[in-house]
C-alpha angles and dihedrals in degrees: 000000000000117000118216125199105202116187118203090016093152091060131086105280094023095057092046089051092052090050088051094049095046091049095046102039101024108177094359096086141044121221127204108192113199113188132151092210097230119173093294098043117092121185091195089069085080101029092126089069096054107119093021109132090218094057128065125180119204119184108213149111122268087221090064102102095190093051096046092048089049091054092051090046098046098041128047095233114200100171132026115198105187113204099141111118146125100255116173113104094205091054091050091053091051094045121004101175097082089050091057092044096050103029100039108022092036092052091048090052091053092046092051093050092048090048094048091048102038111031095071091042112104087218096050095114088068090058123090135202111192117190112202105216131169141241087242090080087074094060121218131342128213119241093285138032132052140250112257128185087262095055113117119260106245113155117188106192134044094257095053091041090056091048091048091051092052091044090055092044090055091051090047090057089054093049097041105036104017091244108170096246129169127182130203123192112197136188123235113313126211133179143086122348096024113148117256096245092066117097105254096044088044090054091050093047093048091052093048092049095045093244129137114262108244114228124188118236114325095339093242098114108124128219132181107231126210128183108244096234090056087054091050090053090050092052092050090049092051092048092051101036111012123116113250113251094024132121121222123196115214119198142140107216088240102137117178134158118239088247091055091050092052090050093048093050094046093047094050091049089049097047099041104030104024094242111152117249107273119225121231129233121210112221133186111293121257116257112258090009107177111226101215141006124187129164129214105212095182094118097055091042096050099036102036104021094238118150137174109261104180118072111217092242089060098038095051091051091049089049095050092047090051092053092046087057092045105041089150088068088065089054094241125129131205091270091057096047111092094180122036 
């Protein structure tokens, strides 16, 4: 039975990944979920596993050296999947220190504990430490072309800089100590359990509350969107089949401007739920706002056989329907909802 340490497992991608693992492997794995339950972590995302002998939740900070060492000592960890991070760019611009503390120092703490536990273990080459990075470490793209694993690292805001630093630290532990590290860099995820400040949930919430959808700048910033469960399958594939020390880009070739996303969400809510089309409101652009991201997933497709399974037109509908069934997740009550 493989034991997974999943950091940030009560967050958006982490909780979806745990649902995926528990569904695929059932009683064949054990999961240790370490999450500090900050504003975007929600233990109730995984409430159906409470009391399950194969699932253990530990509330704690990845920067806590004593706690992390205790976890590695008390549990025979086979795989670390490291999601835990401060993620919102706006918050990093307002206050960058916590991003360095969590994303860089926290990652270093996990790497050190894994090294101290695994490297002298005769079986350590069967262990895996997967750092979940982001396409934002590459910086901005021009109007054409794609990020590949060979693209230079060139972050342009404090959040992406902190992720890039941790990304490079993970690779350094592979090169220096032989730690069995893997890195994935993914495009923008969407789907169930995403915190309300992120763009697609924000669009849905604005429409439900009869408020204008706020759009940065001219709304022409482009992102490559990937349904979260497709990302979870990619991570599992990399853990099982990836080459140690390698980086794998994960993307879906679903490029849309922010303005297009707002229109798509509003139109689906109108057509399928009778909610009037919601107007947009252009707001001052974000500082250091990258114009375009787009991922080339050729490597993970050719080497590992992964492929995107969820077309955007299907994934966005599934996502909207999930939020319509879980309005409480958007922190709105019946009095706030204009259209139900």
